[in-house]
N, C-alpha and C positions, 0 to 999 in steps of 0.2 A: 104688205103681206109677208108671210113666212118665206124665208130663203132656205132651201133644202141642200143646195150644192153650189159650188163655184169652180171655175177653171181659169187658168192663166195661160196666155200664149207663151211660146218659147222665149220670145224676146222681152216679155213682161209688159208690153205696151197695151194689151187688151185683156179684159177680164169678162167672163160670162157668168151670169147668175141664173139659177133655176128656182122658180118661185111657185108658191101656192096660189097665185092668181092665174095659173095656166100659161104663163109666158116665161121666156128667157129674156134677159136684158144684156146687151153687149155694151161694155163700158170702156172708156179711155182711162187707163191708169195714170196717164200724164197729168190730167186735170180733174179726174173723178166724174166727168160728165157722161151721161148715157149717150150712146151713139145711135142705137136703134133697139126696138122691142121686137122679138120674134114671136109672132102669134100664129097658132095653128092647133095647139092641143086643146082638148075639151075638159081635162081634169089636171090636177096638180102635176107640175113638172118636178120630178124627184132628182134627176141627175143630168149633168151636162158635160160636154168635152169640147175642146178647141183643137183644131189641127195645129201642127207646129208652126206653120206660117200664118195662122189666124184667118185663113180664107174660108174654112169650113167649120161649122159647129154641128154637134149632135146632141139631141135632147131625148130623155126617156121619161115616160109619163104613166100615171095611174090610168090613163085612157087606153092602155095596152099597146101603145105605139112608141116608136122612135122616129124622130124626124131629122133628116140631114138638111142643113141650111147653108145657103150662100151668104156669108156675113157681109159681103159688099153691098147688098141691097135688101137683105132680110127675107128673101124668098125661099120657100121650101124646095129642095131639089128632089127629095124622095121621102115618102112615108113608108115605114116598115110596119106592116099590120098583122103579121101572123102569130102574134103572141096571144096566149089564152088567158093571161092575167096581167097584173101590173108589171111594168118594167121598172126595176129599181136601180139600175146602173147602166152605164154605157162608157165606151172608150173609142178613141181613134188611134190607129197606128201612127207611129212617128213618120213613116214614109208614105 
């Protein structure tokens, strides 16, 4: 599927891709292997971000939500649902 965005952890060991198949994939940059797929959006995932330590991910979607993820097991921590339309970008603070 289409990849709309990607993010890299501060140490460069992890990458996160946002995709048109409604998922994000967490990748190891050391060997290029997928670590886990983050599933929870119902439409395209347009943007993604990784925390500096790689422990959290944030995704933004055409389903009008952002989801904060625990990258250690791929579970959603919180879904932000108050948007009236598509969410086209997201970011996490460095701290």
